[in-house]
C-alpha positions as CSV (number, residue, x, y, z in Angstrom):
1,M,-67.1,101.9,68.7
2,V,-65.5,98.5,67.8
3,T,-65.9,97.2,64.4
4,M,-66.4,93.6,64.3
5,R,-63.9,91.7,61.8
6,R,-66.5,89.0,59.6
7,R,-64.8,86.1,59.3
8,S,-64.5,84.7,56.1
9,T,-66.6,81.4,55.3
10,R,-65.0,80.3,52.6
11,R,-63.4,76.9,52.7
12,V,-60.2,76.2,51.2
13,L,-59.6,72.9,49.8
14,A,-56.4,70.7,49.7
15,P,-54.3,69.9,46.5
16,P,-55.6,66.5,45.1
17,S,-53.1,63.1,45.8
18,P,-51.6,62.2,42.8
19,V,-52.1,58.6,43.4
20,G,-55.6,59.2,44.0
21,A,-56.1,61.9,41.8
22,R,-58.3,59.3,39.4
23,D,-60.6,57.7,42.2
24,A,-62.3,61.6,42.4
25,V,-62.8,61.6,39.4
26,P,-66.0,58.9,38.8
27,F,-65.2,58.7,35.2
28,L,-61.3,58.0,35.1
29,A,-61.9,55.6,38.4
30,P,-61.1,51.8,37.2
31,P,-63.8,49.2,36.6
32,P,-63.7,46.6,39.5
33,A,-61.9,43.8,39.5
34,C,-63.6,40.8,37.9
35,A,-62.9,37.4,39.8
36,D,-63.0,35.4,36.5
37,A,-59.8,37.5,35.1
38,A,-56.7,35.6,34.6
39,P,-53.9,37.0,35.8
40,P,-51.6,39.1,33.9
41,L,-48.6,37.9,32.6
42,S,-45.2,37.7,34.1
43,G,-42.3,39.2,32.8
44,G,-43.1,42.8,32.4
45,T,-45.4,45.1,29.9
46,A,-47.1,43.7,27.6
47,G,-44.4,44.9,24.4
48,G,-41.5,43.6,26.3
49,T,-43.3,39.9,26.1
50,G,-43.6,40.3,22.0
51,E,-40.3,41.1,21.3
52,E,-38.8,38.0,23.6
53,G,-41.0,35.8,21.8
54,F,-39.8,37.0,18.1
55,A,-36.6,36.4,19.6
56,L,-37.0,32.6,20.7
57,V,-38.3,32.0,17.0
58,L,-35.3,33.7,15.2
59,V,-33.1,31.4,17.1
60,L,-35.2,28.0,16.5
61,V,-35.3,29.0,12.8
62,V,-31.4,29.7,12.8
63,V,-30.7,26.4,14.7
64,G,-32.7,24.5,13.0
65,L,-31.3,25.9,9.3
66,L,-27.8,24.6,10.9
67,V,-28.7,21.5,11.8
68,T,-30.0,20.9,7.9
69,L,-26.9,22.5,6.8
70,V,-24.4,19.9,8.9
71,V,-26.9,17.0,7.9
72,Q,-26.5,18.0,4.2
73,F,-22.3,18.4,4.7
74,N,-22.0,15.1,6.2
75,Y,-24.6,13.2,4.1
76,A,-22.0,14.5,1.1
77,S,-19.2,14.1,2.8
78,R,-20.1,10.6,2.9
79,V,-20.8,10.1,-0.4
80,E,-17.9,11.8,-1.6
81,L,-15.8,9.2,0.0
82,E,-17.7,6.2,-0.8
83,M,-17.5,7.3,-4.1
84,A,-13.7,7.7,-3.7
85,R,-13.7,4.4,-2.1
86,S,-15.8,2.7,-4.9
87,Y,-13.6,4.1,-7.8
88,V,-9.7,3.5,-5.9
89,E,-11.3,-0.7,-4.9
90,S,-12.6,-0.8,-8.8
91,I,-9.2,0.2,-10.3
92,Q,-7.4,-2.4,-7.8
93,A,-9.7,-5.0,-8.9
94,A,-9.1,-4.5,-12.6
95,Y,-5.5,-4.6,-12.0
96,L,-5.9,-7.7,-10.0
97,A,-8.1,-9.3,-12.8
98,E,-5.5,-8.3,-15.3
99,A,-2.6,-10.0,-13.1
100,G,-4.6,-13.2,-13.3
101,V,-4.8,-13.0,-17.0
102,H,-0.8,-12.9,-17.1
103,V,-0.4,-15.3,-14.5
104,A,-2.7,-18.1,-16.7
105,M,-0.5,-16.8,-19.7
106,A,2.8,-17.8,-17.4
107,L,0.9,-21.0,-17.1
108,L,0.3,-21.5,-20.6
109,R,4.2,-20.9,-21.3
110,T,5.6,-23.1,-18.4
111,D,2.9,-25.5,-19.3
112,D,5.2,-29.8,-20.1
113,N,2.6,-31.2,-22.4
114,E,4.8,-33.7,-23.4
115,S,3.4,-37.3,-23.3
116,T,5.4,-40.5,-22.3
117,D,6.7,-41.3,-25.6
118,G,7.5,-38.0,-26.1
119,K,4.8,-36.3,-28.5
120,V,3.2,-33.1,-27.4
121,I,0.0,-33.3,-26.1
122,D,-2.5,-31.1,-24.0
123,T,-4.8,-33.2,-21.5
124,L,-7.2,-31.9,-18.7
125,D,-4.6,-33.5,-16.1
126,D,-2.0,-30.6,-17.2
127,Q,-2.1,-28.1,-15.0
128,W,-3.6,-25.2,-16.9
129,A,-6.7,-26.9,-16.9
130,Q,-6.8,-28.6,-13.2
131,W,-7.0,-24.4,-12.0
132,P,-10.0,-24.7,-9.9
133,Q,-12.5,-21.9,-11.1
134,D,-14.0,-21.5,-8.2
135,I,-11.5,-21.2,-5.5
136,P,-10.3,-17.3,-4.9
137,I,-6.0,-16.9,-4.9
138,P,-5.7,-15.0,-1.7
139,V,-3.8,-11.7,-2.5
140,D,-4.2,-10.2,1.2
141,E,-7.1,-9.9,3.7
142,E,-9.2,-8.0,0.9
143,A,-8.0,-8.9,-2.0
144,S,-8.2,-12.0,-4.1
145,V,-8.9,-13.2,-7.9
146,Y,-10.5,-15.8,-9.5
147,L,-9.1,-17.4,-12.5
148,G,-10.5,-20.0,-15.2
149,L,-8.6,-21.2,-18.0
150,E,-10.0,-24.1,-20.6
151,D,-8.5,-24.5,-24.3
152,T,-11.0,-23.6,-27.4
153,G,-10.2,-27.3,-28.5
154,R,-13.1,-28.7,-27.1
155,Y,-15.7,-26.7,-28.7
156,L,-16.9,-26.3,-32.5
157,N,-15.7,-23.1,-33.8
158,V,-18.3,-22.0,-35.9
159,N,-16.3,-19.4,-38.2
160,R,-14.3,-22.6,-39.9
161,L,-17.6,-23.3,-41.5
162,V,-16.2,-21.9,-44.5
163,N,-12.2,-20.9,-45.5
164,D,-10.6,-18.1,-45.1
165,T,-11.7,-16.4,-47.8
166,G,-15.0,-17.4,-47.6
167,E,-16.0,-19.3,-50.7
168,T,-15.7,-22.3,-50.1
169,V,-17.7,-24.6,-47.4
170,D,-16.3,-27.3,-44.9
171,E,-18.8,-29.8,-45.4
172,E,-17.3,-32.3,-42.5
173,L,-17.5,-29.5,-40.2
174,A,-21.0,-28.0,-41.5
175,G,-22.3,-31.9,-41.1
176,V,-20.9,-32.1,-37.2
177,F,-22.6,-28.8,-36.7
178,E,-25.7,-29.8,-38.4
179,E,-25.8,-33.1,-36.0
180,L,-25.1,-31.0,-33.2
181,L,-28.1,-28.8,-33.4
182,R,-30.0,-32.1,-34.3
183,Q,-28.6,-33.6,-30.8
184,L,-30.3,-30.3,-29.2
185,G,-33.8,-30.7,-30.8
186,R,-33.7,-28.6,-33.6
187,D,-35.5,-30.2,-36.8
188,D,-34.4,-27.6,-38.5
189,A,-30.6,-28.0,-38.2
190,A,-30.1,-28.1,-41.8
191,A,-31.5,-24.3,-42.5
192,L,-29.4,-23.1,-39.4
193,V,-26.3,-24.5,-40.8
194,D,-27.1,-22.6,-44.2
195,S,-28.1,-19.8,-42.6
196,V,-24.8,-19.3,-40.4
197,I,-22.9,-20.1,-43.7
198,D,-24.4,-17.0,-45.4
199,W,-24.1,-14.5,-42.5
200,I,-20.0,-15.1,-42.3
201,D,-19.9,-15.4,-46.5
202,P,-18.8,-12.3,-48.8
203,D,-21.4,-12.8,-51.5
204,D,-25.3,-12.0,-51.6
205,Q,-26.3,-15.9,-52.7
206,I,-28.6,-17.6,-50.5
207,T,-27.4,-20.7,-49.4
208,N,-30.0,-23.5,-49.5
209,D,-32.8,-22.0,-46.5
210,G,-29.9,-19.7,-45.6
211,A,-30.7,-16.2,-45.4
212,E,-28.7,-13.3,-47.4
213,E,-29.6,-8.9,-46.9
214,G,-32.9,-8.7,-48.2
215,Y,-34.2,-11.2,-45.0
216,Y,-32.6,-9.5,-42.7
217,R,-33.6,-5.6,-44.2
218,S,-37.3,-6.6,-44.3
219,L,-36.7,-7.4,-39.6
220,D,-38.7,-4.7,-37.4
221,P,-35.8,-3.1,-36.9
222,P,-33.9,-4.2,-39.5
223,V,-30.4,-5.9,-38.9
224,E,-27.4,-5.4,-41.4
225,I,-25.4,-8.8,-42.2
226,A,-22.0,-9.3,-40.8
227,N,-20.8,-11.0,-44.3
228,H,-17.6,-12.1,-42.3
229,R,-16.5,-14.1,-39.4
230,L,-18.5,-13.7,-36.1
231,L,-16.5,-11.3,-33.6
232,S,-18.2,-13.4,-30.8
233,A,-20.2,-16.5,-30.0
234,E,-23.4,-14.0,-28.9
235,E,-23.6,-12.7,-32.8
236,L,-25.3,-16.0,-33.4
237,R,-28.8,-14.6,-31.7
238,L,-28.7,-11.9,-34.5
239,V,-28.8,-14.9,-37.3
240,K,-32.2,-16.5,-38.9
241,G,-33.3,-19.0,-36.7
242,F,-31.2,-19.1,-33.2
243,D,-33.1,-18.2,-30.3
244,D,-33.3,-17.5,-27.0
245,Q,-33.7,-21.4,-26.1
246,L,-31.2,-22.9,-28.4
247,L,-28.6,-20.6,-27.2
248,N,-29.1,-20.6,-23.6
249,G,-30.4,-23.9,-23.1
250,A,-33.6,-25.5,-21.6
251,E,-33.9,-27.9,-18.5
252,E,-31.1,-30.9,-19.4
253,V,-30.5,-30.0,-22.7
254,P,-27.1,-27.0,-22.7
255,G,-27.0,-24.0,-24.6
256,L,-25.5,-23.8,-27.6
257,L,-23.3,-20.9,-26.3
258,R,-21.5,-23.8,-23.7
259,L,-20.8,-25.6,-26.9
260,V,-19.5,-23.0,-29.7
261,T,-16.3,-20.9,-30.3
262,V,-15.4,-18.4,-32.6
263,Y,-11.9,-19.0,-31.9
264,G,-8.7,-21.5,-33.0
265,P,-8.9,-24.3,-35.7
266,K,-11.6,-26.2,-36.9
267,T,-10.0,-29.7,-35.0
268,F,-11.7,-31.1,-31.7
269,N,-8.4,-32.0,-28.8
270,L,-9.5,-35.8,-28.4
271,N,-8.0,-35.3,-24.6
272,T,-9.9,-31.8,-23.8
273,V,-13.5,-32.2,-25.5
274,D,-16.6,-33.2,-23.9
275,A,-15.6,-33.0,-20.2
276,E,-16.3,-35.9,-18.0
277,D,-19.4,-33.9,-15.7
278,V,-21.1,-33.3,-19.3
279,F,-23.2,-35.5,-21.5
280,P,-20.6,-36.1,-24.7
281,W,-22.9,-34.0,-27.1
282,L,-19.7,-32.9,-29.4
283,L,-18.2,-36.4,-29.4
284,T,-21.4,-37.9,-30.6
285,S,-21.6,-35.4,-33.3
286,L,-18.7,-36.3,-34.8
287,G,-20.6,-39.0,-37.3
288,G,-21.8,-36.0,-39.1
289,A,-18.8,-35.4,-40.7
290,D,-19.7,-38.5,-42.8
291,T,-21.4,-37.1,-45.6
292,Q,-22.9,-40.0,-46.4
293,G,-24.5,-40.6,-43.4
294,Q,-23.2,-43.7,-42.9
295,T,-21.4,-43.3,-39.5
296,V,-23.2,-43.0,-36.4
297,I,-21.0,-42.5,-32.7
298,D,-23.4,-42.8,-30.1
299,E,-23.0,-42.0,-26.1
300,T,-21.3,-45.6,-25.6
301,V,-18.5,-45.4,-27.9
302,A,-17.7,-41.5,-26.9
303,N,-17.6,-42.7,-23.0
304,D,-15.6,-45.4,-24.1
305,I,-13.3,-42.7,-25.8
306,R,-13.4,-40.5,-22.5
307,A,-12.8,-43.5,-20.4
308,A,-9.9,-44.2,-22.3
309,R,-8.1,-41.0,-22.7
310,G,-8.3,-41.0,-18.7
311,E,-6.3,-43.9,-18.3
312,E,-4.2,-43.0,-20.9
313,P,-4.3,-39.7,-22.6
314,F,-3.8,-39.8,-26.7
315,S,-0.7,-38.7,-28.4
316,D,-2.4,-39.3,-31.9
317,P,-5.7,-39.5,-32.9
318,L,-4.6,-42.5,-35.4
319,Q,-4.8,-44.1,-31.4
320,I,-8.4,-43.7,-31.5
321,K,-8.3,-46.6,-34.1
322,I,-5.7,-48.5,-32.8
323,R,-7.5,-48.9,-29.4
324,G,-10.6,-50.0,-31.1
325,L,-12.8,-47.2,-30.1
326,L,-13.6,-46.7,-33.8
327,D,-13.4,-48.8,-36.8
328,Q,-11.6,-47.8,-40.0
329,A,-15.0,-46.9,-41.6
330,Q,-15.7,-44.7,-38.9
331,Y,-11.8,-43.2,-38.6
332,N,-11.8,-42.3,-42.0
333,A,-15.1,-40.7,-42.4
334,I,-13.7,-38.4,-39.2
335,Q,-9.9,-38.2,-39.9
336,K,-10.2,-38.3,-43.6
337,G,-7.9,-36.9,-45.9
338,G,-4.8,-34.3,-44.5
339,P,-4.5,-31.8,-42.2
340,S,-6.8,-29.5,-43.8
341,V,-9.5,-32.2,-43.9
342,R,-9.0,-33.8,-40.9
343,L,-11.3,-32.9,-37.2
344,L,-9.4,-34.4,-34.9
345,E,-6.1,-33.4,-33.1
346,V,-4.4,-34.1,-29.5
347,T,-3.4,-30.6,-28.7
348,S,-4.7,-27.2,-28.2
349,S,-3.1,-23.8,-29.3
350,Y,-6.1,-21.1,-28.6
351,F,-7.0,-20.8,-25.2
352,T,-9.7,-18.7,-22.8
353,I,-9.0,-16.9,-19.5
354,R,-11.7,-15.6,-17.5
355,A,-9.9,-13.6,-14.3
356,V,-12.2,-12.2,-11.4
357,G,-10.5,-9.5,-9.4
358,V,-12.1,-9.1,-5.6
359,V,-11.5,-6.4,-3.3
360,G,-13.3,-5.5,-0.2
361,Q,-13.6,-7.3,3.1
362,P,-17.2,-7.7,4.6
363,E,-18.4,-8.0,7.6
364,P,-19.4,-11.6,8.7
365,G,-23.0,-11.7,8.5
366,G,-23.3,-9.0,6.1
367,D,-24.3,-8.5,2.6
368,E,-21.8,-5.7,1.7
369,E,-20.8,-6.0,-2.1
370,L,-17.8,-6.2,-2.8
371,T,-15.8,-4.5,-5.6
372,R,-15.2,-7.1,-8.8
373,K,-13.6,-6.6,-12.0
374,S,-13.3,-9.7,-14.3
375,V,-11.4,-9.8,-17.7
376,I,-12.2,-12.0,-20.6
377,A,-8.8,-12.8,-22.7
378,I,-8.8,-15.1,-25.3
379,V,-5.1,-16.5,-25.9
380,K,-2.8,-18.2,-28.7
381,R,-0.1,-20.5,-27.8
382,D,3.2,-20.9,-30.3
383,P,4.3,-24.4,-30.9
384,G,7.7,-21.8,-29.5
385,G,6.1,-21.5,-26.0
386,K,4.9,-17.8,-26.9
387,V,2.1,-16.3,-25.7
388,N,0.0,-14.0,-27.3
389,I,-3.6,-12.1,-26.6
390,L,-6.2,-11.7,-29.4
391,Y,-8.9,-10.7,-27.4
392,W,-9.3,-8.8,-24.5
393,R,-12.7,-7.6,-23.0
394,E,-13.2,-6.4,-19.2
395,E,-16.6,-6.2,-17.5
């Protein structure tokens, strides 16, 4: 008997495809694509994109820091260069101003100050007086000097209101000073003169309407009285009654500081006092030297004096009477007594020098500031021609 072999009915399953493994399991299959979904970013996986973004930010930060450092370094370098240039130019300008002072001193030493009759005089026609103050003296393309020179004999020396010991008042000069203050519009002229005398003299006694230590200590803030000669005309600002309007001037009235000095003798040089381009404030004040109040020198007489010296300089103060410009009584009131009393002279021995050194060359049409240094010096010229420096100030 032939036995029949039973055929197995078991179904053999094929191994799953690796690619479609998730598709074979329903819950592992990817969701259907959405039509509105954004396309994936190019450049690789999500992790790679983050690293590249961080690197870009880091590069931008580093570049920004480098740019800031370069800008700061450039600015600091330019500032240092400008400071160095300014320092060098300031030194050059200071030396130029100093050289200008010595040029002026040389002019004084070589001045031929003899009149036609052989007497020594100083006039506005001398070389030192003709130097143009507003015209620069070129040194090179980028350097120049401005030079001004004038004698103190054209001003009133307020330090000479008292003698060298400070014990005696010069009544004639005090009268001239009082008349000058009156012409400048001050009704309290006598009190102002007394205040200057008290400021200079060494004692504690009040001169008429003046002021001594008690007044100045009562001020707020208190002021210490000098009790010695003024060191500069600006010191008058501290003296009782001398306000800015009087010292600086107003409208057509000049400031007192333009008419007084603290150096030189008490005398006025007839050949230089009151230049032709100003009102004759000092010449018209000379009548105040007459303590009796009998002498008056008006503007007409003062202008006649200036016209006469323009034609021929005075070689002697007596010529002001000889030429008929003042009568005997007027002359005696001003030029009384000996050299210690007289007020008129024809020479000058003290001079003020103003020199300004300028360095730099601004561009055409530019507003670049030039470097300037100035020197103010007071010098005295001896009869032998030697010139000595008494005062020096740099600005």
